C-alpha positions in Angstrom: -31.0 10.9 32.0 -28.3 8.5 32.3 -29.5 6.9 29.1 -29.6 10.3 27.2 -26.4 11.7 28.4 -24.9 8.5 27.2 -26.3 8.6 23.9 -25.5 12.1 23.7 -21.7 11.5 24.3 -21.7 8.7 21.8 -23.2 10.5 19.1 -20.1 12.8 18.3 -18.0 9.5 18.2 -20.6 7.9 15.6 -20.6 11.2 13.6 -16.7 11.0 13.6 -16.3 7.5 12.2 -19.1 7.9 9.6 -16.2 8.8 7.4 -13.8 6.6 7.8 -12.9 4.2 4.6 -14.7 1.2 6.4 -17.5 2.5 7.4 -18.2 4.1 4.0 -17.3 1.1 2.1 -19.8 -1.0 4.2 -22.4 1.5 3.2 -21.7 1.2 0.1 -22.1 -2.6 -0.5 -25.2 -2.6 1.4 -26.8 -0.1 -0.6 -25.5 -1.6 -3.8 -27.0 -4.7 -3.2 -30.0 -3.9 -1.9 -30.7 -1.5 -5.4 -29.8 -4.5 -7.4 -32.4 -6.6 -5.8 -35.1 -4.2 -6.0 -34.0 -3.8 -10.0 -33.7 -7.4 -10.5 -37.1 -8.4 -8.9 -38.6 -6.3 -11.7 -36.4 -7.4 -14.5 -35.5 -10.9 -13.8 -38.1 -14.2 -14.3 -36.9 -15.4 -11.1 -38.7 -15.5 -7.7 -35.6 -14.8 -5.8 -32.8 -13.0 -7.9 -30.2 -13.4 -5.6 -27.4 -13.6 -8.1 -27.7 -9.8 -8.8 -27.3 -8.7 -5.3 -24.6 -10.8 -5.2 -22.7 -9.8 -8.1 -23.3 -6.0 -6.9 -21.4 -7.0 -3.5 -18.7 -8.7 -5.6 -18.6 -5.6 -7.8 -18.3 -3.1 -5.5 -14.7 -3.3 -4.4 -13.0 -1.1 -2.1 -11.6 1.2 -5.5 -13.3 2.3 -8.7 -10.3 1.0 -11.1 -10.9 -2.7 -9.1 -14.9 -2.1 -9.7 -14.3 -1.8 -13.2 -12.2 -4.5 -13.9 -13.7 -6.9 -11.5 -17.3 -6.2 -13.2 -16.1 -7.0 -16.3 -14.3 -10.6 -15.1 -17.3 -11.0 -13.1 -19.5 -11.3 -16.0 -17.5 -13.0 -18.0 -17.1 -15.9 -15.9 -20.9 -15.9 -15.4 -21.5 -15.7 -18.8 -18.9 -18.3 -19.7 -20.3 -21.1 -16.9 -23.9 -20.8 -18.3 -22.7 -21.3 -21.7 -21.0 -24.3 -20.4 -23.8 -25.6 -18.7 -26.1 -24.8 -21.7 -23.6 -27.3 -23.8 -24.0 -30.1 -21.4 -27.5 -30.2 -20.9 -28.1 -30.4 -24.6 -25.7 -33.4 -24.8 -25.1 -35.5 -21.7 -27.4 -34.2 -19.1 -26.7 -34.1 -15.4 -24.8 -37.1 -14.1 -22.3 -38.0 -11.7 -19.7 -38.3 -14.3 -21.2 -35.6 -16.5 -20.8 -33.3 -13.4 -16.9 -34.1 -12.9 -16.4 -33.4 -16.4 -18.3 -30.1 -16.6 -16.1 -28.7 -13.6 -13.1 -29.7 -15.2 -14.5 -27.9 -18.6 -15.6 -24.8 -16.5 -12.4 -24.2 -14.5 -10.3 -24.8 -18.0 -12.7 -22.4 -20.1 -12.4 -19.6 -16.8 -8.7 -19.7 -17.7 -8.8 -19.4 -20.8 -11.2 -16.6 -21.0 -9.0 -15.1 -17.9 -11.1 -14.3 -15.5 -8.0 -14.6 -12.8 -9.8 -14.7 -9.3 -13.6 -15.9 -10.8 -12.3 -19.2 -12.2 -14.4 -21.0 -9.6 -16.9 -18.7 -10.3 -17.2 -20.1 -14.0 -17.4 -23.7 -12.6 -20.3 -22.3 -10.1 -22.6 -21.0 -12.6 -22.3 -24.1 -15.2 -23.3 -26.3 -12.0 -26.4 -24.2 -10.6 -27.5 -23.8 -14.1 -27.3 -27.7 -14.9 -28.9 -28.5 -11.3 -32.1 -27.2 -12.8 -34.5 -28.5 -15.5 -35.3 -25.4 -17.5 -31.9 -24.6 -18.5 -32.7 -22.0 -20.9 -35.1 -20.1 -18.5 -32.4 -20.0 -15.8 -29.6 -19.5 -17.8 -30.7 -16.2 -19.3 -32.3 -15.5 -15.6 -28.8 -15.6 -14.2 -26.9 -14.0 -16.8 -29.8 -11.0 -16.9 -29.5 -11.0 -12.9 -25.6 -10.8 -13.1 -25.3 -7.8 -15.7 -28.2 -6.1 -13.3 -25.4 -6.2 -10.1 -22.7 -5.4 -12.2 -24.0 -2.3 -13.8 -25.6 -1.2 -10.3 -22.0 -1.7 -8.6 -20.4 0.4 -11.0 -23.4 2.8 -10.8 -22.9 3.2 -7.4 -19.1 4.0 -7.5 -19.6 6.8 -10.0 -23.0 7.8 -7.7 -21.0 7.0 -4.3 -17.2 7.5 -4.6 -15.2 4.8 -3.3 -13.3 5.7 0.0 -9.9 7.2 -0.8 -7.2 5.1 1.3 -4.4 7.5 1.7 -4.8 8.6 5.0 -4.5 4.8 5.5 -1.3 4.0 4.0 -0.2 7.4 5.4 -1.1 6.1 8.9 1.1 2.6 8.1 4.2 4.7 6.8 4.5 6.7 9.9 3.8 3.5 12.2 6.7 1.7 10.3 8.9 5.3 11.0 8.3 5.3 14.4 8.7 1.6 14.6 12.1 2.4 13.6 12.7 5.0 15.9 12.2 3.0 18.8 14.3 0.2 17.9 17.5 3.3 17.5 16.8 4.6 20.9 17.0 1.2 22.6 20.0 0.6 20.4 21.6 3.5 21.5 20.8 3.4 24.9 22.2 0.0 25.4 25.5 1.5 22.9 26.0 3.5 26.1 26.4 0.9 28.6 27.6 -2.7 28.6 25.4 -5.0 26.2 25.8 -8.5 26.5 26.2 -10.1 22.6 22.5 -12.0 23.6 21.1 -8.3 24.1 22.0 -7.3 20.9 21.3 -10.4 19.1 17.4 -9.6 20.3 17.4 -6.2 18.4 18.8 -7.5 15.2 16.2 -10.3 15.8 13.7 -7.4 16.0 15.4 -5.6 13.2 14.5 -8.4 10.9 10.8 -8.7 12.1 10.4 -5.1 10.6 10.2 -6.8 7.1 7.0 -8.4 8.3 5.7 -4.6 8.9 7.2 -3.4 5.5 5.2 -6.2 3.9 1.6 -5.2 5.8 2.7 -1.4 4.7 3.4 -2.1 0.7 -0.6 -4.0 0.5 -1.9 -0.7 2.7 0.2 1.3 -0.3 -1.4 -0.6 -2.9 -4.9 -0.4 -1.6 -4.2 3.5 -1.7 -3.0 3.6 -5.2 -5.5 1.7 -6.8 -8.3 4.0 -5.1 -6.1 7.0 -6.8 -7.1 5.5 -10.0 -9.8 6.7 -11.9 -11.3 8.3 -8.9 -13.1 11.7 -9.7 -12.4 13.4 -6.2 -8.9 13.2 -6.8 -6.9 15.6 -8.9 -2.9 15.0 -8.8 -3.4 11.0 -7.9 0.1 10.0 -10.0 1.9 12.8 -7.4 0.2 11.0 -4.4 1.5 7.5 -5.6 4.8 8.3 -6.3 5.5 10.4 -3.2 4.2 7.4 -0.9 5.5 4.8 -3.1 8.8 6.4 -3.3 8.8 7.2 0.5 8.3 3.5 1.6 11.3 2.6 -0.7 13.7 5.1 1.2 11.9 3.1 4.9 12.7 0.5 3.6 16.4 0.8 2.4 16.6 2.4 6.0 15.3 -0.7 7.5 17.8 -2.8 6.0 20.4 -0.5 6.4 19.2 -0.9 10.4 19.1 -4.5 10.5 22.7 -4.3 9.4 23.6 -1.5 11.9 22.2 -4.4 14.5 24.1 -7.0 13.3 27.5 -4.9 13.3 26.6 -4.1 17.5 26.0 -7.9 18.1 29.6 -8.9 16.1 31.1 -5.6 17.9 29.2 -7.3 21.4 30.8 -10.7 20.6 34.8 -9.2 20.0 34.0 -7.0 23.0 33.3 -9.9 25.5 32.7 -8.1 29.1 33.7 -5.2 27.7 31.4 -2.1 27.0 30.1 -2.3 23.5 31.7 1.3 22.9 34.8 3.2 24.6 33.9 5.9 27.5 32.4 8.9 25.6 31.8 6.9 22.6 29.0 5.3 23.6 26.7 8.7 24.4 27.9 10.0 21.1 26.3 7.0 19.2 23.4 7.0 21.6 22.9 10.6 20.4 23.7 10.2 16.9 20.9 7.1 16.7 18.0 9.5 18.5 18.7 12.3 16.4 18.4 10.0 13.1 15.4 8.4 14.7 13.9 11.7 14.6 14.8 12.5 11.2 13.4 9.4 10.0 9.6 10.2 11.7 10.2 14.0 10.2 10.4 12.0 7.0 7.4 9.7 6.8 5.7 13.0 8.2 6.9 14.8 4.8 5.7 12.1 2.8 2.3 11.8 3.9 1.4 15.4 4.1 -0.1 17.2 1.2 2.1 19.4 -0.9 1.3 22.5 1.0 2.2 25.2 3.7 2.5 21.7 6.4 4.5 19.8 4.0 7.0 22.8 3.7 7.4 22.8 7.6 7.5 19.3 7.8 10.6 19.4 4.8 12.1 22.2 6.6 12.0 20.2 10.4 13.6 17.6 8.8 16.4 19.4 7.3 17.4 21.3 10.6 17.3 17.2 12.1 19.3 15.9 9.4 21.8 19.2 9.6 22.3 18.3 13.3 22.8 14.7 12.8 25.3 15.1 10.4 27.0 17.2 12.7 27.0 14.8 15.6 28.5 12.0 12.5 31.3 14.2 12.3 31.9 14.3 16.0 31.4 10.6 16.6 33.8 10.0 13.3 36.6 12.2 15.3 36.1 9.7 18.3 36.8 6.8 16.5 39.8 7.7 14.6 41.1 8.5 18.1 40.2 5.0 19.1 41.3 3.6 16.7 44.8 4.9 16.7 45.0 3.5 20.4 43.2 0.3 19.7 42.8 -0.9 16.0 41.4 -4.5 16.9 37.9 -4.0 16.0 38.3 -0.7 13.7 35.9 -3.0 11.0 33.2 -2.8 13.1 33.5 0.8 14.4 34.2 2.1 10.9 30.8 -0.1 9.9 28.6 1.6 12.5 29.6 5.4 11.1 29.4 3.9 7.7 25.6 3.0 8.0 24.5 5.7 9.9 25.9 8.1 7.4 24.1 5.6 5.1 20.7 6.6 6.9 21.5 10.1 6.7 22.0 10.5 3.3 18.6 8.3 2.2 16.8 11.0 3.8 18.3 13.8 2.6 15.8 16.0 0.7 17.6 16.6 -2.6 17.7 13.1 -2.9 14.3 12.4 -2.4 13.4 15.1 -5.0 15.6 13.2 -7.5 14.4 10.2 -6.6 10.6 11.5 -7.3 11.6 12.8 -10.9 13.2 10.1 -11.6 10.2 8.0 -10.6 7.8 10.6 -12.4 9.7 10.4 -15.6 10.1 6.8 -15.9 5.7 6.6 -15.4 5.6 9.0 -17.8 7.5 6.8 -20.5 5.6 3.5 -19.4 2.6 5.6 -20.0 3.6 6.7 -23.0 4.9 3.1 -24.4 1.7 1.6 -23.4 -1.0 3.7 -25.4 1.5 5.1 -28.5 -1.5 6.1 -30.5 -3.4 8.1 -27.9 0.1 9.8 -27.3 0.7 10.8 -31.0 -3.2 12.1 -30.9 -2.3 14.4 -27.6 0.8 15.8 -29.5 -1.2 16.5 -32.5 -3.8 18.2 -31.0 -1.2 19.8 -28.2 -2.7 18.7 -25.4 -0.2 18.7 -22.6 0.1 15.1 -20.9 -0.9 14.9 -17.6 2.0 13.3 -16.2 4.4 15.8 -17.7 2.3 18.4 -15.7 2.6 16.4 -12.6 6.2 16.1 -12.9 7.1 19.9 -14.2 4.3 21.3 -11.2 6.1 19.1 -8.9 9.7 20.5 -9.9 8.2 24.0 -9.6 7.4 23.8 -6.0 10.3 22.0 -5.4 12.3 24.9 -6.9 10.6 27.6 -5.1 11.0 25.9 -1.3 15.0 25.5 -2.3 15.1 29.2 -2.9 
């Protein structure tokens, strides 16, 4: 009974995890490799055609776009390696010096045919084919198996669509925003009291470490962007890509400004020595302002990772309200700092820098600024798309087919206009 209860308790968690992108990708890869092996057993003369499942495993990447590009490059690399091996078998055969020449020639051919990360595959294919006696027989078998693996891998992506990694990228963006908020809260707590410059320097070091986390978020976002390309499960792929990318750009700017703010705190702590970082009353206002800005940063992350729906509208309304509150606190802080500088203007540059940097973050999170940035990015992508495919663009214009990029742009503009009203 204990085992049954344990299994029944773990079954819901297992069913919940079956939709995770990692689980889906694992099942897709295993299915593609198995099918490729079964097909190769019937079509390839080799008794154990392992090249087919290997190719399928490598071709079935995390996105359909990557599968197409990787499949073509992998087939090209194998065919190029086989051709190099046939040429060497006819001319010199297999010796220690011919093997060295074979590797050099295969790597050179790999760069010439532009197979990118599969350059080493050209040399591997050439060595495997040259190492057997019946070169022609093995060469054709390897080409057939490679084609089988590539076709099966591509077909699996058509029948079993790859997972969309947007939610993973969204979670990483929200995690970055929460890290920013936690750092702001710590800086605000220390600003309300006495802060040794060593502690302020620690916060500056934490702000600099956020750059590493931004690189991780960027990698996750690139994966999500690829998963949206040529994916039949996604309707507005361009809009999702632009929203997430511009959202990360905004958070990256906020991270840079926060690092500068931490540097201003450090310089101010050094200048004031044993005294409090801010005068009495000012420090509490600084802490309140950073807390309100931190809340707005998290709300902004939730907004850019939420689909354009009622949830997005409520997230935008919450962000607008938080920015309005933060702007009021900023104005109150400006009055307090003006009075303080009137009494003691020795550190007026640093006090003014704190106010300026906080104001920059508020301005960067502004919803009007976000809408303008989105429209500019959509226009940029549309121009690049038209420049890359001029003939297709002219054909679409003659046929009166509206550009998908423009539909996304105008559709977003209409939705934003409705929200503003």
